[in-house]
N, C-alpha and C positions, 0 to 999 in steps of 0.2 A: 627340257620341257618343265623340269622340275623347277629351273631358275626362273622361266617365265611366270610361273605360279606364283613363286614367291615375291617375283617384283609387282604382280596385280595386287598381291594380298597387302604388301606394303604400300603400294600407290593408294589402295583404299583406305587403309588405316590413316593415312596422312591425311588425306583429304576430308575423313571424318572428323579428324583431329583438328583440324583449323576449322571446320564448320561449326564443331561443337565449342569453339573458342569465341565465336561471335555471340555478342547479345546486342539486342537491339534496344532502343529506348533510351532515355535520359539517365546519364548517371548522378548518382546525389552528390551535390556539390556542397554541403553544409547549410547551417543555419543562417537565416538573416539577420544583419545586426539592427537590434531594434531601439531606434533614437541613441545611439553611440553608447549604449549600455555597457557594451564589451569593454570599452576604453574608460569607463569612469573609473577613477582612482580611490573615491571615497565615498560614502554615504553624506547626503547633505544635512542629515540630522542626528549625525554620530554623536555629537557633542565632544564630552571629555572622553569617550570610549576609544580605545586604540585600535587601529586598522590590522592589528596582527592576525595570525591564525587562531581562529577560536577552537576551543576544544569539542569534540564532537560528543561526549559523555559530558553535557553541560551540568546535569542536576547534580554531578558528584560535587560543582562547586558550591552548592548550597549548603554542603556541609551535615547532612542528614543520613546518617546510616540506614535508619529504617527506610526513608524515602528510596535509597539505593536498592535494598533488597526489594521494595515493592515492585520497581520497575523491572528489575532481574527477573521476578516472578512474571510479571506481565509478559515479558519477552518469551518467556518459557511455555504459557500456558493461555494466552489470550485467544479466544476464537476469531477476532479480527484478523489476527497475524496468519492465523490457521487457513483462513479463506484465502487471504492474498498468498501464502505458499501453495495452495492446491491449484491456483490460477498459473503460478509460475510453473508448476508440474505440468499442468495441461499444454501450455505454450512451449514447453521443452519436448513434450511426446509431439506436437505439432512440427516443429522443427526437425524433429529426425524423421518424420513421415515424409515431409518435403525433399529431405536429402535422399532416401529410400527409392523416391520417385525418379531419381536419376539413373538407377539400378535395373537391370532386367526383372522381370516379374516370373517366377518359376512354379510350376506345378507338377503334379504326379497325378495319373489314373491308372486304375484297374477295373477290367470287365470280364465278366464270364456271363455269356448269353446261351440259353438253351432254348430252341424251339420245335414245335413238333407241327407238321403240315405246312411249314413255311417253303419248302421246295415245290410242292405240287401248287400251292398259292401262287407262287411265281411261274408256273406253267411248265415246270422240269420234273423230271424223276428219275431215280437212281435204282439200279437192280443191285440189291445186296445178298451176300450170301447165306446173311442170317447168322442167327447165335445159337448157342446150345439148347434155347428153348423153344426154337423155331420160329421165334417171332421176327418180323422184318424191321430195321432199323431205317429204311428208306426215307420216311417221314420224318427223321428226327435228326437236327442239325444243332451242334456245339460250336461256341467260338471263343478262344481266350485272348485277351490282349492286354498288354501291360504299356505303359509309356510315360514319358515326360516330355513338357512342353514349356516354352519362354517366349516372352514377349519383351520388347525393348523398344522406347521411343526415344530416338536420337534427337536430343536437345540442339537442334542446328542454330536456332537463333535465340537461344538462352530464356525462354518463357518460364522452363522451369527453374532456372537458377534464380530468376527473378523472382520466382515464388520462394526460393529459399531466401532471398535477401529479405522480403517481407515477413516470412516466419522468423528468420532470427532478430528483426527488429520489432515483433510483437514480444519475443523472448525477452528481450533486453526492457521494452516497456514494463513486462509483467515484474522484472527483477525492480524497476524504479518504483512501482506501485507497492511492492513489498516494502522498499526502505521506506516510501512516504508513510505506508501504514505504521512503522516503527516512529517515524517522527511525531505523527498525531497520537500515537498510543501514549508515548514518554511524556508528551505535552498535558495528556489528559489525566495520566497518573499523578504527575506533579501537582496540576490544578487542583484535583479533588483532595490530594494529601494536605494542599496549603490551607483549602477552605475546611478541611475538618479541624485543624490545628486552630485556626481563626475562630471557629465555631466555640471550640472548647474554651478558649481564654476568654470569649465573649460571655461564656457562660459563668466563668468564676468572677468575672469583673461583674456581672449583673447580680450575681449571689452577694459579693460583696456591697455593691449599692443598696440591695435589698436589707442588708443588715443596718448599714448605715440609716438609710431611711426609717427604718422601724425604731432606731434607737432615737431618733430624730422626734419622731411623732409620739413616743412616749415621753419624752422631756416637754415637748409642747402640750400635750394632756395634762401633765403636772403642773406647769405654769397656767393651763386654764383653772386648774383647780384651785391654785393660788391667787386667781383673779388677774395675773399678768398677761394673761393671751385669751384671745375669743375663740368663739366656736367655729368662726370662718376661718381662722388662723390653723386651728386644728382640721378643719374638712380639705383645706388646699395640700396640707402635708399627707393626709389619708389619700386624697385623690392621686398624689404623685408616686406614693408608695403602691397603690392598686396599678398606675399605670406602667412602673416598673416592673413588676410580678408579671403582667400581661405580656410585656416585650421579650421577656424571658423565655415565656411557655413554648414559642415557636422554635427556640434554638434546637431543643432537645431531638426534636423532629427533624430537623435539619442535619443535625449530628448523624442521626440515622441513616439519612440520605447520601451523605458521604460516605460512610463506612460500607453501604450496600453498593455504592457506585465502585468504591476500591475493590470490593471483591468481586465483582463482575468483571471489572477490566484485567484482573490478575487470575480470571480462571476460576473463581471460588463461587460457593453459594451464597446469597445474602446472609448475612449474619456470622459468617465464619471468621470475620477478622475484627469482630467486636471485642472479644477480651484480649486480643494482641494490641490493639490500639485504643484501648479503654484508658490508660493512664494518659493525662494529658501533658504534651511536651512542647517544647518552646517551638514557635514559628520558624522556619528556614528562612534566612535573608539571602538576596543576591551578594555576590563579592562586592568589595568596593570598587574595584578595577576589573573590567573585562574587555574582550577583544571581539569585533565584530567581523574583521576582514574588509574586503573590497567587494563592489558590487559584480565585478567579473568573477571572481571567485564563487559568489553565491550562487550566479547562474549555472556553473557547472556542477555546483552540489546540490540545489535543490530538486527532490526526487520528480516533483510534477513537471519540473522544465525538460527534465532528462527524459520524462514519458512523451512530452510533448513533442519533442525532438524525433525519438524513435517512430512517433506516428508519420513525421514528415519522411522519414527512411521507408516505411512500410507503403505509403502512400505513392511514393516517387518509383518504389519497384512496382507497384500494381500498373503504373503507367506501363512501363517495359513488358510487363506482362501482357497486357492487353494489345500491345504493339505486335508483339510477337504472333498474334493470330492472323495478322495479315498475311503471312509467308506459310508456305507448306509445312506439313508434319510428316514425319516419315518413321514408320514403326516396321520393326524386325519383329517377324513370329516365325517360329520354328518348332518342330515337334521330332521326336524319335521314339520309335517303340517296337515290339514284337506283337504279332498276330498269327494265330493259329487255330485250327480247329481241335488239336490234342494239347493238353497239358506238357505231356511230356517232351515234345518236341518244340515247346514254344521259343526257347531262345536259340534256336538254330538260327545260322546266318541267313539261311533263306528267306526267313520269316521276318527279317528286319525290314522297317519301314521307316522313312523320315521325309520331312517336308520343310522347306526354308522358303519363305516368303516375303519380300519387302512390300509394305503398304502406303501408299502416298494418301495423305489427306490433304485437302486444299478446298476453301469456299471462296473461289476467284471473284463470283458474283453476289459476294454478302459484304461487300466491303461497307456498305450503308450502314449495317449493324456493328460491324466492327469500328467504325469510325465512331459511331455513338457511344460504343463501350470505351473507347479510349478518351472521348472526350469527358465522359462521367467519371473516368479515373482521375483525369487532369482536373475536374471540378473537386474532387475530394483531395487533392494535392493542395488545391488553393485554398481550400478550408481549412487543411491544416495547417498552412503557412499563416493564416490568421488567427488560429486557436493558439500557434505557437507565441504569435505576438502579443495577443491577449494575457497570456499565462505570464509572459516576463514582464510585462507592464503592471499586471495585477501583483507579482511578486515583489518587484520595487516598491509599489505603493504599500503593501504590506509591511515590507522591512523598515520603509520611511516613517510610518504611521507608529510601528511599535517603537522605533527608537525615540520618536516625540514624545509618545507617553510615557515611556519608562525614564526619560528625563526630566519630565514635568512632574511626574509622581516624585522623583526623588526630590525635588523643590518641595513639593507637598510634605512629604515625610519631615524634611528639615526645618520647615515652619512649624509643623504640629510638636514637635520636638521641642522647639522653643516654647510653646504654648504648655506643654507638660511640665518642663524645667519651671517656668513662672507659677504654676500651680504648686509644685513642688515646696518652692520658696515660701509662698503664700501660707501652706499647710505648716510649715515649719515655724514662721514667725506668729501665727496664730496660736500653736502650741506654747511659743515662750510668753506671749501675750496670756495666755491661760494661767501659766504658771506664776505670773506676776499679780493675777487679779484683774485685768484690765480686760480679758476677753472670756466668754461662756463657754460652756459646753457645746451648746448650740452652733457657736461661731467654730469650734472645733469641727464639728460634725460635717458641716456646711462646707468648709473648707477639703475637708476629706473628701466629701461627695463631687466637688468641682475636680480634684484630682483624679477621682476614679472616671468622670467624664472625659476628660483629658486622655487618661490612658485607653478609655476605648476608641476614641477618634485615632489615636496613634497607633493603635493596634490594626485598626480598619485600614488605614494609609499604608502600613506595612505590609500586610497581606496582598492588597493592591499592587504595590511595587513590585513583590515576590511573582504575581500573576502577570504583570506586564513583563517581568525579565523573562518568564516562560513564555509569554507569546513570542518574544523578541526572538528567543532560541528556534522556536518552531518556524517562525517568518523567515530565520536565516537557513532551513533545512537542516538542522543539526539533530541528533538523535538517532541516525538509523545506523551509525558505525561504531558502537562504543569501544569497541576494542582498539581503535584508533586515538581515543582520548587518554 
């Protein structure tokens, strides 16, 4: 008899094990290849940039220790990252909940009930012997009950396991979104820092220009007093000086704007970085040579593409989850406990009660609604595929455009470097002529003014080059794993 019972138990367990191994719905087969991008060996507009493995912590290549510290501060205290981290925490809790749904749900209860007149209301009566007070207790009834219960839904067709797949994909998507927030944050901090240093140097050049034009105006006024210059000549120089002063006024407000921007990005209050960054410093420049990698590597690295792929996984799992609704669901319910009219004998074996019930749930005549839910899930999966393709194409366009801008901006910097070199030579030759008596102080000041103008143009071009470098690193999806760099 015992062998028969064991055999039946083993048979039931084996059947349940086989059934719970079945999962209906499509299995995820990977991402679609968008226009052969996964096999593309090099970017079309990479130019002289090498196709090696780029460094994740790309900002270290700019050689600015203060910038490195600001990005570290931002990673440690940025509210944007804290929001992304909170969302990741939520998705992980959701995944744990989905996994727990595969396990039985248990509970415990305890009951004490006392009623008076309940037996008479039920039409019964009892004759009691009475107590020492002579009062009858026949109308009073007490009942004690403690018990434990459990329910377990057997995942026969994989609906719950598909839900776990979807929850796991949402967690991976949250990880990718956190990485994407780091990519954006590093680029924003670097962009604000470069803009700050550019504005500070522009302020220095503007003040130098004002000094030159002030001296030029004073000399022109002296010439007018001597009769060798007209009022019109003086007024023209005065107009130029006032225009230069007016152009310099907004620079201070723009400097304050970038200081506050950096403070917020690093989790500080506006104004808290003013003293730290008050001293003007050199503009950080990108390295002469850089590596951009291959498009296929970029597709694996960019967080937004990874998040789009996880959306595919999630929506594919949803199709399987909805398909499982076609099939019956089996839930096991059981309870065990003790119930007695007196607490003293509550846990006697005679008072033990238990119930074990299998519950079958099935909606065989609701296939139209279930089919609609499946079709809706398939539509969401098709939308996720289209979104993934759009994300990949957008990423490739972003990278190619950034490469083109970076390459052409290098040419612009080289050209303006030549303009500055020419202005330097002209200023030196004018100084030599002035020492020989063939050039005036006005000629020297004019040559110096042209050199400052060339320096300003080159400064702006170099700042644009560094900003294009930052945009390029962001388009490559770099910055979210600085420890790898």
